[in-house]
C-alpha positions in Angstrom: 51.1 106.3 -1.7 52.8 106.3 1.1 55.9 107.4 -0.1 59.6 107.5 1.6 59.6 111.3 2.7 63.2 111.6 2.9 64.1 109.8 -0.2 64.8 113.2 -2.3 67.4 114.2 0.4 71.0 114.3 -2.0 73.6 112.0 -0.2 76.0 115.0 -1.1 74.8 116.5 1.8 76.9 114.7 4.4 80.1 114.4 1.7 80.3 118.3 1.2 80.7 119.3 4.9 82.2 118.2 7.7 80.4 116.5 10.6 81.0 118.9 13.1 79.8 121.7 10.3 76.9 120.0 9.9 75.9 119.4 13.5 76.4 123.4 14.0 73.8 123.6 10.7 71.6 121.5 12.6 71.9 123.4 16.2 69.2 125.9 16.4 70.8 127.9 19.0 73.9 130.0 20.4 76.1 127.5 22.3 76.7 127.1 25.8 79.2 126.2 27.9 80.1 122.6 27.3 77.8 121.7 24.7 80.1 121.3 22.0 82.0 119.0 24.0 78.8 116.9 25.0 78.2 116.7 21.0 81.6 115.5 20.4 81.8 112.8 22.7 78.1 111.9 21.8 79.6 111.6 18.6 82.5 109.3 19.4 80.4 107.0 21.0 78.3 106.6 17.9 81.0 106.0 15.9 82.7 103.8 18.2 79.0 101.8 18.8 79.3 102.1 22.4 77.4 103.4 25.4 77.6 106.8 27.3 76.2 108.1 30.5 76.3 111.9 31.4 75.3 114.4 33.9 74.5 117.7 33.0 72.4 120.5 34.8 69.3 121.4 34.9 68.9 123.6 32.0 72.2 123.0 30.2 70.5 121.6 26.7 71.0 118.3 27.2 67.8 117.6 24.9 69.1 119.6 22.2 72.9 118.2 22.1 71.7 114.7 21.8 68.8 115.6 19.1 71.7 117.5 17.1 74.7 114.9 17.3 72.2 112.0 16.9 70.6 113.3 14.0 73.5 113.8 11.7 74.7 110.1 12.6 71.1 109.0 11.7 71.0 110.5 8.5 74.3 110.0 7.3 74.0 106.5 8.4 70.7 105.4 7.8 70.0 105.0 11.4 66.8 105.5 13.4 66.9 107.3 16.9 64.4 105.9 19.8 64.1 108.6 22.4 62.9 107.5 25.8 60.8 110.1 28.0 59.3 109.8 31.4 56.3 112.3 31.2 54.3 113.7 28.6 55.7 117.1 29.1 59.5 115.9 28.2 57.9 114.2 25.0 56.6 117.2 23.8 59.7 118.8 24.7 61.7 116.7 22.2 59.0 117.4 19.3 59.7 120.9 20.1 63.4 121.0 20.0 63.2 118.8 16.7 61.1 121.8 14.8 63.8 124.2 16.0 66.4 122.3 14.4 63.8 122.1 11.4 63.4 125.4 11.2 67.4 126.4 11.3 67.8 124.4 8.1 67.8 126.4 4.9 66.3 123.3 2.7 66.0 119.7 2.9 63.6 120.5 6.2 61.2 117.4 6.0 64.9 115.5 6.7 64.0 116.2 10.3 61.3 114.2 11.1 59.9 112.8 14.4 56.8 110.8 15.7 55.6 111.1 19.4 54.2 107.9 20.7 51.9 107.5 24.1 50.2 104.6 25.6 47.8 103.0 23.7 45.3 104.3 26.4 46.0 107.8 25.1 46.0 106.9 21.6 43.2 105.0 21.4 39.8 107.3 20.7 37.7 104.6 21.5 39.8 104.3 25.3 39.3 108.2 25.8 35.8 108.1 25.7 35.5 105.0 27.5 36.5 105.3 31.0 36.6 101.4 31.6 38.4 100.9 28.3 40.8 104.0 29.8 41.8 101.9 32.8 42.9 98.4 30.5 46.5 97.5 30.7 48.6 97.0 27.2 47.7 93.4 27.1 43.7 94.1 27.4 43.7 97.4 25.3 46.0 94.8 22.6 43.5 92.5 22.6 40.3 94.4 22.0 41.9 96.6 19.2 42.4 93.4 17.4 39.1 92.1 17.9 37.4 95.8 17.0 39.8 95.7 13.7 39.0 91.9 13.0 35.0 93.3 12.7 35.9 96.2 11.0 37.6 94.3 8.7 34.8 91.8 7.9 32.7 93.0 4.8 29.7 91.0 6.0 29.2 93.1 9.4 28.5 96.5 8.0 29.3 99.1 10.4 30.7 97.2 13.0 33.9 97.5 14.6 35.9 100.5 15.5 35.0 103.2 13.0 38.2 105.2 13.6 40.1 101.9 12.1 37.3 102.0 9.2 38.1 105.3 8.5 41.5 104.3 8.0 40.8 101.3 6.0 38.1 103.0 3.7 39.6 106.9 3.2 42.9 106.6 1.5 42.6 109.9 0.6 42.4 111.2 4.3 45.3 109.2 5.3 47.6 110.8 2.7 46.2 114.2 3.2 47.1 113.5 7.1 50.3 111.9 6.4 51.4 115.1 4.5 50.0 117.3 7.4 52.2 115.3 9.9 55.2 115.7 7.8 54.8 119.4 7.3 53.5 120.4 10.9 55.8 117.7 12.9 52.8 117.5 15.6 53.6 117.0 19.5 51.8 113.6 20.2 48.3 115.4 22.1 48.2 117.6 18.9 48.5 114.8 16.5 45.6 112.8 18.2 43.5 115.7 18.7 43.7 116.2 14.8 42.9 112.6 14.0 39.8 113.1 16.1 38.9 115.7 14.3 39.3 113.4 11.3 37.4 110.8 12.7 41.0 108.2 12.0 42.8 106.2 14.6 45.7 107.9 15.4 47.2 104.8 16.7 47.4 103.5 13.2 48.5 106.5 11.7 51.1 106.4 14.0 52.1 103.1 13.1 52.5 104.5 9.6 54.3 107.7 10.1 57.1 105.8 11.9 58.2 104.0 8.6 59.0 107.7 8.0 60.5 108.9 11.0 64.1 109.2 11.8 63.1 110.0 15.4 60.5 108.2 17.6 59.8 109.6 20.9 58.1 106.9 23.3 57.6 106.6 26.9 60.4 104.3 28.7 58.1 101.1 28.6 58.1 100.9 25.1 61.8 99.7 25.1 61.9 98.0 28.8 58.3 95.8 28.3 59.4 93.0 25.8 56.0 92.8 24.4 55.2 96.2 23.8 58.7 96.7 22.5 58.4 93.9 19.9 55.2 95.7 18.2 57.6 98.9 18.2 60.3 97.5 16.3 57.8 95.7 14.0 56.6 99.1 12.6 60.1 100.2 12.8 60.9 97.6 10.5 64.8 98.0 11.4 67.7 95.7 13.1 68.3 96.7 16.7 72.0 97.6 15.4 70.3 100.3 13.2 68.8 101.8 16.4 70.2 104.4 18.3 68.6 104.7 22.0 68.8 108.1 24.0 67.8 107.8 27.5 66.3 111.3 29.1 66.1 111.9 32.7 67.7 108.6 33.1 68.1 108.4 36.8 64.1 107.0 36.7 65.7 104.0 35.0 66.6 101.9 37.5 63.4 102.3 39.6 60.8 102.4 36.8 62.4 98.8 35.8 62.0 97.7 39.2 58.5 98.4 39.3 58.1 96.9 35.8 59.5 93.8 36.7 57.5 93.2 40.3 54.5 91.4 40.8 52.6 91.2 43.4 48.5 89.9 44.7 46.4 91.7 46.4 43.4 90.9 48.4 41.2 93.4 46.1 42.2 91.2 43.5 41.5 87.7 44.8 37.9 89.2 45.8 37.4 90.2 42.2 38.6 86.6 41.4 35.8 85.3 43.6 33.0 87.5 41.8 34.3 86.2 38.6 33.8 82.5 39.9 30.6 83.8 40.7 29.3 85.4 37.6 30.8 83.3 35.0 30.8 80.0 36.8 32.9 77.7 39.8 34.4 75.0 37.7 36.9 72.1 39.6 40.6 72.5 38.9 42.6 69.8 37.9 41.0 66.6 39.2 38.2 68.2 40.5 38.8 68.7 44.3 39.3 71.9 44.2 37.1 74.5 43.1 37.9 78.1 41.4 36.3 80.1 44.7 37.8 77.2 47.3 41.1 77.7 45.9 41.1 81.6 46.0 39.4 81.6 49.3 42.6 79.7 50.6 44.8 82.4 49.1 42.9 85.0 51.0 43.5 82.7 54.2 47.4 82.5 53.4 47.7 86.1 53.1 46.0 87.0 56.2 48.2 84.4 58.2 51.6 85.4 56.8 50.4 89.2 57.7 49.9 88.2 60.9 52.9 86.4 61.3 55.6 88.4 59.7 53.9 92.1 59.8 52.3 91.9 63.1 54.1 89.8 64.9 51.2 87.4 66.0 52.1 84.0 67.3 50.1 80.6 67.2 48.9 81.8 70.7 47.3 84.8 68.9 49.1 87.2 71.0 50.9 90.3 68.8 54.1 91.4 69.7 54.3 94.8 70.7 52.4 97.7 68.7 52.0 97.8 65.0 54.9 99.6 63.2 55.9 98.0 60.5 53.7 98.0 57.0 56.0 95.3 55.4 57.8 92.1 56.0 60.1 89.2 54.3 58.7 86.1 53.7 60.5 83.0 53.1 61.0 82.3 49.6 58.8 79.2 49.3 56.6 80.2 51.8 53.5 80.4 49.7 53.7 77.1 48.0 54.3 75.3 51.1 51.1 76.9 52.2 49.1 76.0 49.3 50.8 72.4 48.8 49.6 71.7 52.7 46.5 72.9 52.9 45.5 71.1 49.3 47.4 68.0 50.2 48.8 68.2 46.8 51.9 67.3 44.7 53.6 70.7 43.3 52.7 69.3 39.7 49.3 69.1 40.7 49.6 73.0 41.9 51.1 73.7 38.1 48.3 72.3 36.6 46.2 74.1 39.0 48.1 77.5 37.9 47.3 76.3 33.9 43.6 75.5 34.2 43.4 79.5 36.0 45.2 81.0 32.9 43.0 79.1 30.7 39.7 80.0 32.5 40.8 83.6 32.6 41.2 83.7 28.7 37.9 82.1 28.2 36.5 85.1 30.3 38.2 87.7 28.8 36.6 86.2 25.4 33.3 86.1 26.5 33.8 89.9 28.2 34.8 91.3 24.8 32.3 89.6 22.5 29.9 91.8 24.8 31.8 95.1 24.5 33.6 95.2 27.0 37.1 95.6 28.4 38.6 91.6 28.0 40.2 91.6 31.6 40.0 88.5 33.9 41.3 88.6 37.1 41.4 85.1 37.2 43.7 85.3 34.6 46.2 87.8 36.0 46.0 85.3 39.3 47.2 82.5 37.2 50.0 85.0 35.6 50.7 85.7 38.9 51.1 82.4 40.6 53.5 81.1 37.5 55.6 84.2 37.6 56.0 83.8 41.5 57.4 80.2 41.4 59.7 80.7 38.7 61.6 83.7 39.9 65.2 83.7 40.6 64.9 84.7 44.3 68.7 86.5 44.5 67.3 88.9 42.4 63.6 89.3 44.1 62.8 89.7 47.6 59.4 88.4 48.5 57.7 90.5 50.5 53.8 90.6 52.3 52.6 94.1 52.6 50.0 95.9 54.7 50.2 99.6 53.9 46.1 100.6 54.2 45.9 99.4 57.5 43.9 95.9 56.5 42.2 97.4 53.7 44.0 95.7 50.8 47.2 93.5 52.3 49.1 92.1 49.3 52.3 89.4 48.7 54.9 90.7 46.3 57.8 89.8 44.4 59.8 93.0 44.7 62.2 93.2 41.8 66.0 94.1 43.3 68.1 94.3 40.0 67.1 96.6 37.3 69.4 94.6 35.4 67.0 91.7 34.7 65.3 94.6 32.2 68.3 96.1 30.5 69.2 93.4 27.9 67.9 94.9 25.6 70.4 97.8 25.4 73.2 96.0 24.3 71.4 95.6 21.1 71.2 98.4 20.2 73.8 100.4 18.0 74.9 103.1 20.4 73.0 104.4 23.9 73.2 107.5 25.6 72.1 107.9 28.8 71.6 111.3 30.1 70.1 113.4 33.6 70.7 116.6 35.5 71.2 114.4 38.3 72.8 111.0 37.6 75.8 111.1 40.1 77.7 108.7 41.5 77.2 107.9 37.6 79.2 104.7 38.6 76.3 103.6 40.7 73.6 104.1 37.2 76.1 102.1 35.1 76.4 99.2 37.7 72.4 99.1 38.6 71.7 98.8 34.7 74.9 96.2 34.0 76.2 98.1 31.5 80.0 97.4 30.6 82.5 98.9 33.0 84.6 100.5 30.2 81.8 102.8 29.4 82.0 107.2 29.0 80.8 108.4 32.3 81.5 112.3 32.2 79.7 115.1 34.4 80.0 118.0 32.6 79.4 121.4 35.0 76.8 123.5 35.0 76.8 126.5 32.1 75.2 128.9 34.5 77.2 131.7 36.8 77.4 129.8 39.9 76.6 133.3 41.7 72.9 132.9 40.3 71.8 130.1 42.5 72.2 130.0 46.5 71.4 127.2 48.4 70.6 127.4 52.0 69.8 125.3 54.9 68.9 125.8 58.3 70.0 123.7 61.7 66.8 123.9 63.9 64.3 121.5 62.2 64.0 118.1 60.5 61.5 115.8 59.3 63.3 112.8 61.3 60.3 111.4 62.7 62.3 110.3 66.2 63.3 113.8 66.5 60.2 115.3 65.7 58.4 113.2 68.1 61.1 113.9 71.2 61.1 117.6 70.7 57.3 118.9 69.6 58.7 122.4 69.0 60.3 121.3 65.4 56.9 121.5 63.3 55.4 124.5 64.8 59.4 126.0 64.0 59.0 124.6 60.4 55.5 125.8 59.8 56.7 129.5 60.7 59.8 129.1 58.3 57.3 127.9 55.8 54.5 131.0 56.3 57.3 133.7 56.7 58.9 132.9 53.5 55.7 132.7 51.4 54.3 135.7 52.7 57.6 138.0 52.9 58.7 137.6 49.1 56.6 138.8 46.2 58.7 136.3 44.5 57.2 133.4 43.2 57.5 130.6 45.6 57.4 126.6 45.2 57.8 124.3 48.6 58.7 120.9 48.1 57.2 118.2 50.5 58.8 114.7 51.2 55.5 113.1 50.6 51.6 113.9 50.1 51.0 112.9 53.5 53.2 115.1 55.2 52.0 118.3 52.7 48.4 117.1 54.1 49.2 117.5 57.5 50.9 121.0 57.3 47.8 122.0 55.4 45.4 120.7 57.5 47.3 122.0 60.5 46.1 125.7 59.6 48.8 126.6 57.0 46.2 126.9 54.3 45.4 129.9 56.3 48.3 131.3 57.1 49.5 131.6 54.1 48.4 135.1 52.9 48.7 134.9 49.0 47.6 133.1 46.4 48.1 129.3 47.1 48.1 126.7 44.4 48.3 122.7 45.5 49.4 119.5 43.6 47.0 117.1 44.5 47.5 113.2 44.5 46.0 111.4 42.1 45.5 114.7 40.1 45.0 114.6 36.8 47.6 115.9 33.8 44.9 118.2 32.3 44.1 119.5 35.9 47.9 119.7 36.9 49.2 121.6 33.7 46.1 124.2 35.1 47.5 125.1 38.2 50.9 125.2 36.9 50.0 127.4 34.2 48.0 129.6 36.9 51.1 129.7 39.3 53.1 131.0 36.3 50.7 133.7 35.2 51.2 134.9 38.8 54.5 136.1 38.2 53.7 138.4 34.9 50.8 140.1 37.2 51.1 142.9 39.2 50.5 141.3 42.3 52.4 139.3 45.3 52.9 136.1 43.2 51.8 132.8 43.8 52.9 130.1 46.3 53.1 126.2 44.9 52.8 123.7 47.0 54.4 120.1 45.9 56.1 116.8 46.0 59.8 115.9 45.6 60.2 113.5 42.9 56.7 114.0 41.9 55.6 115.3 38.5 56.1 119.1 39.0 59.9 118.7 40.5 61.4 116.6 37.3 60.6 117.8 33.9 58.7 121.1 34.4 60.6 124.2 33.1 59.6 127.7 35.5 62.2 130.1 33.6 62.7 133.7 34.9 60.1 135.2 37.3 57.6 132.1 37.4 60.1 130.7 39.9 62.7 132.5 42.3 62.5 130.9 45.8 62.2 126.9 46.6 62.0 125.9 50.1 62.6 121.7 50.4 61.0 120.6 53.6 62.9 118.0 54.7 65.4 115.6 53.4 63.3 112.6 51.5 65.0 109.7 52.5 63.4 106.5 51.5 61.1 105.5 54.2 62.9 102.1 56.1 60.9 99.5 55.2 61.6 96.0 54.3 61.6 96.4 50.9 64.1 99.4 51.1 66.3 96.9 53.4 66.2 94.4 51.2 67.4 96.4 48.2 70.3 98.1 50.3 71.3 94.6 51.5 71.9 93.5 47.9 73.6 96.6 46.9 76.0 95.6 49.3 76.2 92.2 48.7 76.7 92.7 45.0 78.5 96.1 45.0 79.6 96.9 48.3 77.9 100.1 48.3 74.4 99.7 50.1 73.8 102.9 51.9 75.6 105.0 48.9 73.7 103.3 46.0 70.2 102.9 47.5 69.7 105.9 50.0 72.3 108.8 49.5 72.4 109.0 45.6 68.7 108.6 45.1 67.9 111.4 48.3 70.6 113.9 46.8 68.8 113.3 42.9 65.3 114.0 44.4 66.8 117.2 46.2 68.8 118.4 43.4 65.9 117.8 40.8 63.4 120.3 42.7 66.1 122.7 43.3 66.8 122.3 39.5 63.4 124.5 38.4 65.0 127.4 39.5 67.7 128.1 36.8 66.9 127.2 33.3 68.9 129.7 31.2 71.9 131.9 31.7 69.5 134.9 32.8 67.6 133.2 35.6 68.3 133.4 39.0 67.1 131.4 42.4 67.3 130.5 46.2 66.5 127.4 48.0 66.2 126.7 51.5 66.7 123.3 52.9 64.5 123.1 56.5 66.8 120.3 57.4 69.6 119.8 59.6 70.6 116.6 57.5 71.5 118.9 54.4 74.9 119.1 55.5 75.2 115.3 54.5 74.9 116.3 50.6 77.5 118.8 50.4 79.4 116.5 48.1 75.7 116.6 45.8 74.7 120.1 46.5 77.9 122.1 45.8 77.6 125.6 47.3 75.8 124.6 50.7 75.4 127.4 53.1 74.0 127.4 56.8 71.6 130.4 57.8 70.7 131.3 61.1 68.4 133.6 59.1 66.4 132.9 56.4 64.4 135.5 55.7 67.4 138.2 55.9 69.9 135.9 53.4 67.0 135.5 51.0 66.3 139.3 51.2 70.0 140.1 50.7 70.0 137.5 47.8 67.0 138.6 45.9 68.1 142.5 46.2 71.5 141.9 44.8 70.7 143.7 41.4 74.7 144.6 40.8 75.0 140.6 40.3 72.2 140.1 37.8 70.9 143.6 36.4 67.5 144.9 36.5 64.9 142.0 35.5 
C-alpha cells in the first residue's frame, strides 16, 4: 500500500548527463557569484565523505546551493539528507526551495521529495489542543503518546486512546490519500499538520510513514543532537548513519545550542514542586528509613540558599554581607553539593546513590499514576533524581558548576554549565558527510575547534555576491552601552535616544532598531520613546508567541508598500527576527544597532572564556569577540537579500571600531542623519526603485 514513490526513477538519469549538468538541471534560479564554486566544493566534500564549513553572506543562496548539490549526490548514491534548522521559518524556506527545484524539472518531479518535522508538541494534535500537554518535554510526550496508542490498539476499549491515532490505524484509504497528497504538494510542516487535523489523523504517525519515501528530512537541531530523539529519527529513516548527509543551517547557533542542551540545573521552583508531589502522593522514607522525601527536598533548598549566600552574596558565617550585590552567579567547588548532603545527613556516598535511585523509582510511579488519570506524565521527583545522577557523574573539566540567582531571590538554582560543545558532537563523524553553513561564521577555526571537527576539513569564506556600494555601515563615537561609561556620563542615554528617534522620524523608509536585550529595550520605551516616535511603531515582546510575532512582522512589511511614512520595528539582537527572517527590497532599508551586544561578565561567561583559553589559547576571540560580531552581522544581514536591495546600518556605540575585521566597510559618522539621507538618495547608484 505504501509504495516507494521513487522506484520508477530511471538510473540512466545519472549516467546520461554529467554531474555538473545534472546539478544545473536541478538549480532553479540564475546563478549568482560564488554559487557554482559553493556547489563544486560541496560535491567534492560529498565524494570524499568528509566535512565542510563555509560562510557566505546573508541572501547569497546557501540553502539552494546546499540542497541542489546534495540532492544530486543523494539521488545518485541512494543517500538520505538530514537538513537541520533553528527556527520554523528556516524550515519552511527549505521546503519552498525544494518546490522550486521540483518545478524546474521537466520530468521525474516526484524524485524531489522532502518532509518537514517539528517537535512533538507541535506535531501532536492532542498537545496542540491541551495547554498542559503542550508544555511537556519530549520524554513526557513520548510516554503520553505510547500510552494513548496502546489504549487505541486495545480492541476491548472501544473509542479509547488517541482518536487521531485510531484514524491512522483504521482508515487505510485516508492514509493512502494523504500520502499521495503530500507527495504531490510537498507541504511545509505547518501545512501538513493543518491538513492532517482536517482529516482527523495523526500528523506524527503520517510523518513517520512519509520519511521512508523522503530524500530530504528537515528537522530542528534537537533531532540530531539529542540522543533519544536522534535514535527515534534514525529508526524511522531505516538507513545507517553512513548513508546520511547532514546539512547544518545557521551553524553559528550550534555551539550555544549544545551547551544549553547538555547543561543541567536544579531550581528552588522545582524543589517546591517536589514537596508538593510528596504531599499529594505520599512522603515515603528513602533507603534505610532515616530520610523522607520531604526532608531531603527541604535540605536541598537550605543548601542552595546557603551556597547562594556564601558565593553570590558573599555572606560569611558572621552573617555580614561583603559589599553590594552586583553578581548574579558564582562558581562553587565541584563536590560542594555532595559534601553538604553527606555531612548534613551523616550518610555514605553509597547511600546517597541509593537515595537518588529511590527518587527516580518513586518519580516513575508518580508518572504512571498521572498518566492513568489522563494527565501529562510529569514528576518533579523523577527530574530531581535524574539531575542528581547526572550532576555527580559529570567530568569537571568540561563543566562549570554554578549557583545562580538571576531573579533577585525568586528562583535561585544550582547549575552544571557545559563548557565544551564537543561533548555532543560525536555523532557528526558517523555521517557520510556534513555541510555546516552560515552567513556569519568567522573565525571558521573557532567553529571547527568548538565542535571537535577534524583539523584538515574544508574551511571557506565566500565573498558577498552583492555590490558593496548597496550596503553601508556607520557608527558614532559619542555614545555607548558600556555600563560604566553610561553611569559616569548621564548625557549618553538621552543622546542615544535622540539618535534613535531622529532616525525613525526623519526617513520614510522602513526602519528596524535592534537592542542588546529586552530589558534595555523596555527601559528606552518606558522612558518616553514610544511617544517620541511619530510614525507606526511595532515592538517584539519577550515571550511573544510565534503567531503573534509573525503578525507584527507581516504588518511591518506591509507598511513599506503603502503610501505612508513606513514603520519602525523594535527588536533584539540575537532574537528570532534578527536571524532567519527575510526583509527584501523596501521592507527594510535602515537598521539601527543600539550598542555592542557583548556577553554579560557572569561567572558562566568567565568560565567559558577560561576554558577556551586553556584549550585553544583564544578565550577572548572565541567566546567574546566572534560571537558578538556574529550577532551584529546577523542583524545587519536583514538589509540585503538580493542584488537589487540596498540598506544602511548605524551602530550607536564607539566600540564598533573594534569589529572592523568582521564588519568590513565600517565608517565613522559625525552627522548620521545627513549621511543616511545622502546614501538613500544616491539614485545614480541604484536606479529607480
